[in-house]
C-alpha positions in Angstrom: -42.1 10.7 64.3 -43.9 7.4 64.2 -46.5 7.4 61.5 -47.8 4.0 62.7 -49.0 5.7 65.9 -51.2 8.0 63.8 -52.7 5.1 61.9 -53.4 3.1 65.1 -54.9 6.0 67.0 -56.9 7.7 64.3 -59.8 5.2 64.7 -59.8 6.0 68.5 -60.2 9.8 67.8 -62.3 9.4 64.7 -64.3 6.2 65.4 -67.1 5.3 62.9 -68.8 3.4 65.7 -68.7 3.2 69.5 -69.9 0.3 71.7 -70.9 1.0 75.3 -70.4 -2.2 77.2 -72.0 -2.4 80.7 -74.8 0.1 80.0 -78.0 0.1 82.0 -81.1 2.3 82.2 -80.0 3.7 85.6 -79.6 7.4 85.4 -76.3 7.3 87.3 -74.9 4.6 85.0 -71.8 5.9 83.3 -72.5 4.1 80.0 -76.0 5.5 80.0 -74.6 9.1 80.5 -72.2 8.4 77.6 -75.1 7.2 75.4 -77.1 10.3 76.2 -74.2 12.6 75.4 -73.1 10.9 72.2 -76.7 10.9 70.9 -77.1 14.6 71.8 -73.8 15.4 70.0 -75.1 13.6 66.9 -72.6 10.8 66.9 -73.7 8.4 64.1 -73.3 4.8 65.4 -73.6 3.9 69.0 -74.1 0.3 70.1 -75.3 -0.1 73.7 -74.3 -3.6 75.1 -76.0 -5.4 78.0 -76.8 -9.1 78.4 -80.5 -8.3 78.9 -80.8 -6.7 75.4 -83.8 -4.5 74.8 -83.7 -0.8 73.9 -82.4 2.4 75.5 -83.3 5.9 74.3 -84.6 4.5 71.1 -81.4 2.5 70.4 -81.2 -1.3 70.2 -79.2 -2.9 73.0 -77.1 -5.9 72.1 -76.5 -8.8 74.5 -72.7 -8.8 73.7 -70.3 -7.1 71.5 -70.2 -10.2 69.4 -73.8 -9.7 68.5 -73.3 -6.2 67.0 -73.7 -6.6 63.2 -71.3 -4.0 62.1 -67.7 -3.2 62.8 -66.7 -1.5 66.1 -63.9 1.0 66.2 -64.1 1.9 69.8 -65.5 0.1 72.8 -66.0 1.8 76.2 -66.1 -0.8 79.0 -67.9 0.4 82.1 -68.0 -3.0 83.8 -66.4 -4.4 87.0 -62.7 -5.3 86.6 -63.4 -9.1 86.9 -65.6 -9.0 83.7 -63.0 -7.1 81.7 -60.8 -10.0 80.4 -63.6 -11.9 78.8 -65.0 -8.7 77.2 -61.5 -7.8 76.0 -61.3 -11.2 74.4 -64.6 -10.6 72.5 -63.4 -7.2 71.4 -60.2 -8.7 70.1 -62.1 -11.4 68.2 -64.3 -8.7 66.6 -61.1 -6.8 65.6 -62.2 -3.7 67.6 -59.6 -1.0 67.1 -59.5 0.2 70.7 -61.1 -0.3 74.1 -61.4 2.2 77.0 -61.1 0.6 80.4 -63.2 2.9 82.7 -62.9 0.8 85.8 -60.2 1.1 88.4 -58.6 -1.5 90.7 -55.7 -2.6 88.6 -52.0 -1.8 88.8 -52.7 0.9 91.5 -53.9 -1.9 93.8 -50.7 -3.9 93.7 -49.2 -7.1 92.1 -52.6 -8.9 91.6 -54.1 -5.9 89.9 -51.0 -5.4 87.8 -51.1 -9.0 86.6 -54.8 -8.7 85.7 -54.0 -5.5 83.8 -51.2 -7.1 81.9 -53.4 -10.1 81.0 -56.1 -7.8 79.6 -53.5 -6.0 77.4 -52.1 -9.3 76.2 -55.6 -10.6 75.2 -56.5 -7.3 73.4 -53.2 -7.0 71.6 -53.5 -10.6 70.2 -56.4 -9.3 68.1 -54.8 -6.0 67.2 -56.9 -4.1 69.7 -55.2 -1.2 71.6 -56.1 -0.4 75.2 -56.7 3.0 76.8 -56.6 3.0 80.6 -57.6 1.5 82.9 -59.0 4.2 85.3 -59.9 6.7 82.6 -62.6 8.1 80.4 -60.9 7.7 77.0 -60.9 10.0 73.9 -62.7 13.2 73.0 -63.0 14.8 69.6 -65.7 17.4 69.0 -65.0 17.5 65.2 -65.9 13.8 65.1 -68.9 14.4 67.5 -67.1 12.1 70.0 -68.3 14.0 73.1 -68.7 11.6 76.1 -70.2 14.2 78.5 -72.8 17.0 78.0 -70.6 19.5 79.8 -67.7 19.4 77.4 -67.2 21.9 74.6 -69.0 21.1 71.4 -66.8 23.2 69.1 -63.2 22.4 68.3 -60.2 24.7 68.5 -56.4 24.5 68.5 -55.5 23.0 72.0 -54.8 19.3 72.5 -55.4 17.9 76.0 -53.9 14.9 77.7 -54.6 13.8 81.3 -53.8 10.9 83.5 -56.8 11.9 85.7 -60.3 11.6 84.4 -61.8 14.4 86.5 -58.9 16.7 85.7 -59.3 15.8 82.1 -62.8 17.3 82.1 -61.6 20.2 84.2 -58.8 20.9 81.7 -61.1 20.8 78.7 -63.5 23.3 80.3 -60.7 25.5 81.5 -59.3 25.7 78.0 -62.8 26.7 76.7 -63.1 29.3 79.4 -60.0 31.1 78.1 -61.8 31.7 74.8 -59.8 29.0 73.1 -61.2 25.5 72.5 -59.8 21.9 72.6 -59.0 20.2 69.3 -59.2 16.8 70.9 -58.0 15.1 74.0 -57.6 11.9 76.0 -57.9 10.7 79.6 -55.4 7.9 79.5 -55.4 6.7 83.1 -52.8 4.0 84.0 -51.1 3.9 80.6 -51.3 0.0 80.6 -50.9 -0.2 76.8 -51.2 3.2 75.0 -49.3 5.8 77.1 -49.4 9.5 77.5 -46.3 9.6 75.2 -48.2 7.8 72.4 -51.0 10.4 72.6 -48.5 13.2 72.8 -46.9 11.9 69.6 -50.3 11.6 67.9 -51.3 15.2 68.8 -47.8 16.3 67.7 -48.8 15.1 64.2 -52.4 16.3 64.3 -53.0 19.2 61.9 -55.9 20.5 64.1 -53.7 20.8 67.2 -51.4 23.8 67.5 -50.5 23.7 71.2 -50.7 20.9 73.8 -51.5 21.0 77.5 -51.2 18.0 79.8 -51.6 16.8 83.4 -49.3 13.9 84.0 -48.6 11.8 87.1 -45.8 9.6 85.9 -43.8 8.5 82.9 -43.2 4.9 81.9 -40.6 5.6 79.2 -38.7 8.8 79.9 -36.2 8.3 77.1 -39.0 8.1 74.5 -40.7 11.1 76.0 -37.5 13.1 75.7 -37.3 12.2 72.0 -40.9 12.8 71.1 -41.4 16.0 73.2 -38.2 17.6 71.8 -39.3 17.0 68.2 -42.9 18.3 68.8 -41.6 21.4 70.7 -39.9 22.6 67.6 -43.3 23.4 66.1 -45.9 23.2 69.0 -45.6 24.3 72.6 -46.2 21.7 75.2 -47.4 22.9 78.6 -47.4 20.3 81.4 -48.5 20.2 85.0 -46.9 17.2 86.6 -48.4 15.7 89.8 -46.3 13.8 92.3 -43.4 16.2 93.3 -43.6 15.5 97.0 -43.4 12.2 98.9 -47.1 12.5 99.7 -47.9 13.3 96.1 -45.9 10.4 94.8 -47.8 8.1 97.1 -51.1 9.5 96.0 -50.1 9.1 92.4 -49.2 5.4 92.9 -52.6 4.7 94.5 -54.5 6.8 91.8 -53.2 5.6 88.4 -50.3 3.3 89.4 -47.9 5.3 87.2 -44.4 5.8 88.5 -43.8 9.4 89.5 -40.6 11.2 88.2 -38.4 13.1 90.7 -38.5 16.9 90.5 -34.8 17.1 89.6 -35.2 14.6 86.7 -38.4 16.3 85.5 -36.7 19.7 85.4 -33.8 18.3 83.5 -36.1 16.6 81.0 -38.1 19.8 80.5 -35.0 21.9 79.8 -33.9 19.4 77.2 -37.2 19.0 75.4 -38.7 22.5 75.6 -41.6 21.3 77.7 -43.1 24.3 79.6 -43.6 23.1 83.2 -46.2 24.8 85.4 -47.2 24.3 89.0 -51.0 25.1 88.7 -53.8 25.0 86.3 -54.0 28.8 86.6 -50.4 29.1 85.4 -51.2 26.6 82.6 -54.0 28.7 81.3 -52.0 31.9 81.6 -49.1 30.4 79.7 -51.4 28.9 77.1 -52.8 32.4 76.2 -49.3 33.9 75.7 -47.9 30.9 73.8 -50.9 30.6 71.6 -51.4 34.3 70.7 -48.0 36.1 70.9 -45.0 36.2 68.6 -41.7 34.9 70.1 -39.6 37.5 71.8 -36.0 38.0 70.9 -34.8 38.3 74.5 -36.0 38.8 78.1 -36.1 42.6 78.2 -39.5 44.0 79.3 -40.8 47.5 78.9 -43.5 48.2 81.6 -46.2 50.7 81.1 -48.6 51.3 84.0 -51.4 53.5 85.4 -50.9 54.2 88.3 -47.6 53.7 90.1 -48.4 50.8 92.4 -48.7 48.6 89.3 -45.3 49.8 88.2 -43.7 48.5 91.4 -45.5 45.2 91.6 -45.0 44.6 87.8 -41.3 45.3 88.1 -40.9 43.0 91.2 -42.7 40.2 89.4 -40.6 40.4 86.2 -37.4 40.6 88.2 -38.2 37.7 90.4 -39.1 35.6 87.3 -35.8 36.3 85.7 -36.9 38.9 83.2 -34.9 42.1 82.7 -36.1 45.7 83.1 -33.5 47.7 81.1 -33.2 51.4 80.8 -34.9 53.1 77.8 -32.7 54.8 75.3 -32.4 58.6 75.6 -34.6 59.0 72.5 -37.3 56.9 74.0 -37.2 58.9 77.3 -37.3 62.2 75.3 -40.4 61.1 73.4 -42.2 59.8 76.5 -41.5 63.2 78.2 -43.5 64.9 75.5 -46.4 62.7 76.4 -46.4 62.3 80.1 -44.1 64.9 81.8 -47.0 67.4 82.4 -48.7 64.6 84.4 -45.7 64.6 86.8 -45.0 60.9 86.2 -42.0 58.7 85.3 -40.5 58.3 81.8 -38.1 55.7 83.0 -38.7 51.9 82.8 -41.3 51.3 84.2 -43.4 54.1 82.7 -45.9 55.5 85.2 -48.8 57.3 83.4 -50.7 58.1 86.6 -54.4 58.3 87.2 -54.9 60.7 84.3 -53.4 58.2 82.0 -55.9 55.6 83.2 -58.8 58.0 82.4 -57.7 58.4 78.8 -55.9 55.1 77.7 -56.8 55.8 74.1 -54.2 58.6 74.2 -51.7 58.1 77.0 -51.5 54.2 77.0 -51.6 54.2 73.2 -48.7 56.7 72.9 -46.6 54.9 75.5 -47.0 51.6 73.7 -46.1 53.3 70.4 -42.9 54.8 71.8 -41.7 51.9 74.0 -42.3 49.3 71.3 -39.8 51.1 69.1 -37.1 51.0 71.7 -34.2 48.7 70.6 -33.6 47.8 74.3 -37.1 46.2 74.6 -38.2 42.8 73.5 -41.7 42.7 74.9 -44.3 44.9 76.8 -46.3 44.5 79.9 -49.0 47.1 80.0 -51.1 47.5 83.1 -53.9 50.0 83.4 -57.0 50.5 85.5 -59.5 53.3 86.0 -63.1 54.0 87.0 -65.8 51.5 86.0 -67.4 51.9 82.6 -69.6 49.9 80.4 -70.1 51.8 77.1 -69.6 49.3 74.3 -69.1 51.9 71.6 -66.5 53.8 73.5 -64.8 50.6 74.8 -64.6 49.1 71.4 -63.0 52.3 70.0 -60.4 52.4 72.8 -59.6 48.7 72.3 -59.2 49.2 68.5 -56.8 52.1 69.0 -54.7 50.0 71.4 -54.9 46.9 69.1 -53.6 49.0 66.2 -50.6 50.2 68.2 -49.8 46.8 69.5 -49.9 45.3 66.0 -47.8 48.2 64.7 -45.2 47.7 67.4 -44.8 44.0 66.5 -43.5 43.0 69.9 -45.2 40.5 72.3 -47.6 42.5 74.5 -49.7 41.4 77.5 -52.3 43.5 79.3 -52.9 43.6 83.0 -56.4 44.9 83.9 -56.0 45.2 87.7 -59.7 45.9 88.2 -61.8 44.7 91.1 -64.1 41.8 90.5 -67.3 42.9 89.0 -65.8 46.3 88.0 -66.4 46.5 84.2 -63.7 47.8 81.9 -65.1 47.0 78.5 -61.9 47.8 76.6 -60.2 44.9 78.4 -62.9 42.5 77.3 -62.6 43.7 73.7 -58.8 43.3 73.8 -59.2 39.7 75.1 -61.7 38.9 72.4 -59.2 40.2 69.9 -56.5 37.7 71.0 -54.5 39.9 73.3 -53.7 38.1 76.5 -55.3 40.0 79.4 -54.5 39.1 83.0 -56.1 40.3 86.3 -52.8 41.3 88.0 -49.2 42.0 87.2 -47.6 38.8 88.5 -49.7 36.6 86.3 -48.9 38.8 83.3 -45.2 38.6 84.1 -45.4 34.9 84.5 -46.9 34.5 81.1 -44.1 36.5 79.6 -41.5 34.4 81.5 -42.9 31.2 80.0 -43.1 32.7 76.6 -39.4 33.7 76.9 -38.5 30.2 78.2 -40.0 28.6 75.1 -38.4 31.1 72.8 -35.0 30.5 74.3 -35.4 26.8 73.8 -36.2 27.3 70.1 -33.1 29.5 69.6 -31.0 26.9 71.4 -31.9 24.2 68.9 -31.6 26.2 65.8 -28.7 25.3 63.6 
């Protein structure tokens, strides 16, 4: 890995000071919103810049970046594209570590825009200044109080986020937080004119606060380098990517959005198989895979033991696993014998999948618990999908007790286990909430649970394939 990337990007994620160039007092001005948010987060040094000078929110406004008395690590430029070259020159002269180009209208607009973009990068690099964007919102790091919008999470976690799209960058950060995890840091990198998504991937790969990485990408400028960097990072950190631009219409939209060159679906799939990148087709799939890859141990194979209440979940769970390439093996004779002692009087199945019936749903602290205990010991099983539902209930003391009983059995079994709640929206099943709060992936229906196990298996098989 390139340690120089870490040195160059560290001031962009941990800036000691930020200049907001192009700010005004208009409530809809992007720079003004950034100023409000950074001050609210407690960021130590913010320098608003506007030729009129004055004061905003109690902070002195400087006529130009050259007039700022102290050093500037990061400058966020929210000015029209025609004004960018001169401001980039001033940033380079001041030895600003990095600039964020918020504006659009560069390479995505054709040859003229591309030439202007290249000129800006050349000017900046002459002074040792790196460029993020254009068409982006830049870096985010809650541990450094670098929070450019009020809506973003204030506390840090283990998930690094990269996005070519500014809006989807915000959406990803908030989606990660909604899972119960939190972002470690992230970047909206736009058109990759200078610093690229691969540079940021490499940085997050070396970041000790980041344990797993999610990304929305529209194109790759250097596929060979991505292959090298992603393969090395995947050995220790899962990388989950949703790539835009798979169809002709999507490729055209990507070109007019960020100007990055989309990669064909066949090339992308080949790259993912060689690097261990987990490719997903939706943000829902990304969050489902994120939970499994973050919380669960790696399975030794693709064999799933399915435990359900009632039978309809057994059928849909089995179909989903089979369609996703997972295996539903037969239990050993000893497993079936032990299960018979628990469930036969219910008139249900002791084969794989196990159907505990409605009675099993009424008392998961016994029937589901015993089924998990028995199935987890089966040598033919690598992981478990447990789906149960039942009547609504909202008794915290009882639900916590049930969840603790199931948690103990899952931990004792030692095999990756996902839970499928299969409850109607607004129908409380408190034990599911407590399980999710205790780092057990819980999904609303069997297909999503099976998908998460399939992606967990995919990553595990990659790791085994590269082990000496």
